[in-house]
N, C-alpha and C positions, 0 to 999 in steps of 0.2 A: 292575406291577412284580413280578418273580419273588420268590416267598416264600423267606425265609431258612430254612435248614435242609433244604430240598428239593434233591435232587441235580439234578433236571430240572424245567423248568416244565411244568405240567399244562394242556393245552388241552382244553376241553370243547366238543364239537360237537353242536348241536341236530340232530336227524335230519330232520324234515320241513322242507324248504327247503334248508339247506346240503348235506345228503347225498342226500336223496330229493326228487326234483323234484315237489313237491306242486302247484305252479302248472301244470305240464304235464298232470298228471292232471285237474285242474279244467277246463283248456282242452279236453281230450279229451271230457269229459262234455258241455260246452257244444256242441262240434262235433257230437256224436252227436245232440243235440237240434235240430240244424239252425241253430245260432247261429254267428256269426263271433266267435271269442274275441278277435280283434284289435280289435273294436269296444268291448270292455269297458274303461272308464276307471275303474281302481280308486283309491279315495281312502282306503280303510281296510284295515288288515292282514287282518281277517276280512271279506272283501268280499261277504258275503251281501247286504247292503243295496245295494251297487253292482250286483250281478247282478239284484236285484229291480227297480231303477230302469231298467236297460238292457234286460232281457229278460223281465221279469215274474215274478210270484210262483211260477209253475209251474216256471220254470228254477231258482229258488232252492230250491224244494222238492226238485227232482231232484238238485241238488248235495248237499243234506243227506242224502238217501236214499243216494247213492253213498258219502259219507264215513262213514256209519253202517253200511254193509253189511259183513258178514264178508268178509275177504280184501282189502279196499280197500288197506290199508297194506302188504300183501304184494306187490302188483303195481305199486307206484310205480316210475317210472324213476329211474335214478341221475342226480343233478344233474351237468351237464357239468363236467369238471375236478375233481370231488370226489375221485375215487380217486387221481389224481396228486397233489393237494394234501396228502392224508393221508400219502402216501409221502414227500413233501418234508418235512413237519413231523416225521415220525418220523426221517428221515435227518438232520435238523438238530439232533436230540438232545432233542426234546420227548416228553413222555408225552402220549398222545392218548386221550381217552375220549368215548363218546357219552353225552350227557345229554339225555334226551327226555321229554316229557310224554305220558301216554296219553290217548286219547279214552275216557272212562269210559262213553260211550254206545255205543261200538262193542265188541261182545263179544270180538272176536279181535284187537283193536288191539295189545295188549302182546305176545302171542305172535307176531303177524305181524311186528312190528318186530324182534324177536329173530331170527326166521327170515331177514328181509331183510338184516340186518347180517351174519349168518353167510354168506349167499350173496354179497353184494357187497363186504363189508369184513371178510374173515375174520380179519385181524390185530387187529380190534377186537371180535371176537365175545365175548371174556371181559372186555371193558371197556365194558359198557353199564349205564347208570344210568337207570332209569325212575322218574320222580318227578313229583308234582303241583307241588312247590315247589322250583325249582332253586336258590333261595338257601340251602338246606340243604347243597348240594354245594360242597365246597372246590375251588378251582382258580385259575389265573392269568388265563385268558381264556375267555369263553363266546362262541362264534360262534353267533348265533341270529337268525332273521329277524323275531322279534317286536320291535315298536318299543321297548317298555320291558318289561324283565323284573323283576317285583317279587315279593315274598313275605314271609314272617314275619321274615326276618333281613336284616341288611345284608350284601350279597354280598361274598365275598372276591375274586371275579373282576372283570375289566374286561369290559364288554359291547361286542362288536364286531358290529354289525348286518350280516346278510347280506341283500342287496337282494332284495325280492320285488315282485310287481306292486302290492301294497298299500302299499309303503313308498317308492315312487319319488318321491313328493312331498316326502319329508323330506330335509333338507340340513343336517346338523349335523357333518359330518366324521367320523362314527363308523360309517361303512358301507363295505363293499366291494361292488362291483357283481357280481363273479363270482370264481371261484377263480383267475383269472389274477393276482389281487392277494393271493395267499396270504402274501406276505412281510409284509403289514400285521400279521399275527398275531405274527410275530417282533418287529416294531417295538414292539408293545404289551408284550411280555414284558420288553423292555429288557435283554436279555443280549447284549452286542456279539459275543461269540464265536460265538453261534448264527447271527447274520446273516452272519458271515464264512464259516461252513461252507456255508450255502445259496448 
C-alpha cells in the first residue's frame, strides 16, 4: 500500500534480472563452453548447483569466473521490455529507483552497474542505491528476482518477484513472468488513479 505523506509511490527495481538480463549472460557463457543452455533445468535461484549437475563442475567454475571478472556487469544485455516498463511507471506517476546488491567478489561490479544504468536507463542514473541489505531502503514495491529478500529490518516495501530461470518452479501469486505484466506493480501500490492513468 502507498505510504502516507509521500506524494508518489516509490518503486524499487533490482538491477540483475528485472533490468539487466543476467540469465541471458549466463546462457551465453554456457553456449561458449559448448553446452546447450536449454538443457539446464534450474531448481534454485542461484543455479550453480544445477549447472554442476547438468554440465559438470568445470562449467560451474567457468560461470563463477565469468561473474567475478571485471566488466561482467557492464556488458549485460537489457531485459526485454524493461526500458518501456520504466517509462510506463514514470508516466503513471511513480517514483522509480534502482536498488541493487553488489558482488563484493567482483572488483568492478559497483562501478560497472552505475555505468550500465547511465547507458541504458539515463532517467534513473541519479536514482541508484547499491546496498548489501535492501531492507534498509524504504519504498512501496521492490521488484526483485530473488525468491525471498531478507535483511536486518522488516521491509517497508512489498516484494514482487520477477521470474528467472531459477524461480520458475515457484507458484505463490507474487511473481510477474516478464515486463508485459508491469501493471501488477501499480496493483500492489493500491492507488486507483495511477492505474487509470496507465
